[in-house]
C-alpha positions in Angstrom: 0.0 -0.1 0.0 0.8 3.4 -0.8 1.9 5.6 2.2 -0.1 9.1 2.2 1.5 12.3 1.3 2.0 15.0 4.0 0.0 18.2 3.9 1.2 21.2 4.8 1.3 22.1 8.5 -2.2 22.8 10.3 -2.5 25.1 13.1 1.3 25.1 14.3 1.2 21.5 15.8 2.9 20.6 18.9 6.9 20.9 18.4 6.4 21.5 14.5 4.5 18.2 13.9 2.6 17.8 10.6 -0.5 16.2 10.1 -0.8 13.9 7.6 -3.8 13.7 5.3 -4.5 10.2 3.8 -6.7 9.3 0.7 -9.6 7.3 0.9 -8.2 4.5 -0.9 -5.6 4.3 1.3 -8.0 4.2 4.3 -10.1 1.6 2.7 -7.3 -0.7 2.2 -6.1 -0.3 5.8 -9.6 -1.1 6.9 -9.8 -4.3 4.4 -6.4 -5.7 5.6 -7.3 -4.9 9.4 -10.1 -7.1 9.1 -8.6 -10.0 6.7 -5.4 -10.3 8.8 -4.9 -12.4 11.6 -2.7 -9.5 13.0 -3.9 -7.0 15.8 -4.9 -3.7 14.9 -2.1 -2.2 16.8 0.3 -4.2 14.7 -1.2 -3.4 11.6 -1.2 0.2 12.3 2.3 0.2 13.6 3.3 -1.4 10.0 1.3 0.9 8.2 2.8 4.1 10.0 -0.1 5.2 11.7 -1.8 5.4 15.3 -3.9 2.7 16.6 -6.7 4.9 17.0 -7.1 6.4 13.4 -7.2 2.8 12.1 -10.3 2.4 14.6 -11.8 5.5 13.7 -11.8 4.4 10.1 -13.1 0.9 10.8 -15.8 2.9 12.1 -16.4 4.7 8.6 -15.9 1.9 6.3 -16.8 -2.1 6.2 -14.6 -4.9 5.5 -15.7 -4.7 1.9 -14.3 -0.9 1.8 -18.0 0.3 1.8 -19.5 3.3 4.0 -20.9 2.4 7.2 -24.4 3.6 8.1 -22.3 6.0 10.7 -20.2 7.1 8.1 -23.3 8.1 6.1 -25.4 9.7 8.8 -22.4 11.6 9.9 -22.2 13.1 6.4 -25.7 13.7 6.2 -25.8 15.6 9.6 -22.8 17.6 8.6 -24.7 18.8 5.3 -28.0 19.8 7.5 -25.5 21.7 10.0 -24.2 23.9 6.9 -27.7 24.3 5.6 -29.1 25.2 8.9 -26.2 27.6 9.5 -26.8 29.4 6.1 -30.5 29.7 6.7 -29.9 31.3 9.9 -27.5 33.8 8.5 -30.4 35.0 5.6 -33.1 35.2 8.6 -30.8 37.4 10.2 -29.7 39.3 7.2 -33.7 39.4 6.4 -34.5 40.6 9.7 -32.0 43.5 9.7 -33.3 44.4 6.1 -36.9 44.2 7.3 -36.2 46.6 10.4 -34.1 49.0 8.4 -37.0 49.4 5.8 -39.7 49.8 8.5 -37.5 52.7 10.2 -37.2 54.3 6.8 -40.8 54.2 5.8 -42.8 57.6 5.2 
């Protein structure tokens, strides 16, 4: 499996650490390997050069076949709905201000 490329430094991590960003194929293959191998998750994570918790997080998102789990699908839907709600609230607030402005400037 290919190792992921390092991304640029995010938020000035502790002692100049870099956050690595892994592509979806790498994650899926790591999860498939963790289910198919007789090795422990910790051993597989060590072999891949990633932290054990990262692999457990990916296992919550992907099945042994590499498909997205129900959890991952709901998480994405929740994120999209929160974004949509934030936009609706901003629009509402702008309309309130506009209504108040026009109400105060009526003859």
